[in-house]
C-alpha positions, 0 to 999 in steps of 0.5 A, a space after each residue: 499499499 502507498 501512504 502513510 501510517 502513522 501511530 497516535 497517542 492522544 493525550 486529554 480529555 480523550 476517553 468518555 466523550 465519544 472521541 474513539 467514535 468520531 474518529 472512526 466516522 472522521 477517517 470513513 469520510 476520509 478514507 483512512 484505515 486503522 484501528 482506535 482504542 482507549 489505554 489504562 493510561 488514560 490516554 487514546 492510541 490510534 493507528 491511521 493509514 491512507 495517502 498523506 493528505 487524508 492521514 494529515 486531514 486526519 490528524 490535524 482534526 486529531 487535535 481537536 476532536 470532538 466536541 466534549 474532548 480537550 487534547 491537550 498533545 498528540 504523541 506522532 510516530 511512523 508505524 508499519 502495517 495494513 487495514 482495511 477499515 478502522 475500527 474500534 479496539 478493545 481497550 488495552 490493558 
């Protein structure tokens, strides 16, 4: 697959505010695949994969999040892997 794959760790008020589902909806709109899950430390982890433009747009949205979220910062790193859809995974421990 050509394109870009990023791993995000989103910090702030991002659990219990519809963040993962809102991220999934934005990913579908932008034709981005990957997954998102809550982590035990209160962050949300996500893998996003798609064209560089679409991934950039989703990353820009991720800094804002849904209305009830308060994103303080996002750790971003390149990642590997391939997804065919965008899924919400079970929380990690």
